[in-house]
Steps between C-alpha positions, in 0.01 A plus 500: 500500500371215288725311259387255233748266331374282217676262264279538193661206312500703175119505494403757235140534628591583862454881498132518607575276800803702604312831474205362695716360781700820533186715508290279728778445756654848500841365395784753536780305335456247220785267402450274200717210391500352150264777385449473126165677446444847355639755750325791322164329548569447869604863537171611340306280742680662792440848359127425475503436876706812575803287579853536372734236368875557527702240317834399655695231321742292701749240397460187704 
């Protein structure tokens, strides 16, 4: 199982990098901190690669 944690620092242009890393490295679980980009866009990018995004909000 591969897990990727990334503090995105509210970078709104981060989605292509996230999708590429997840796809290229066969990531099973993705955890994002300070994510402020468009979640629908990221979900579409995952769908294009036959991947699925399940959003789980947590209170830190």
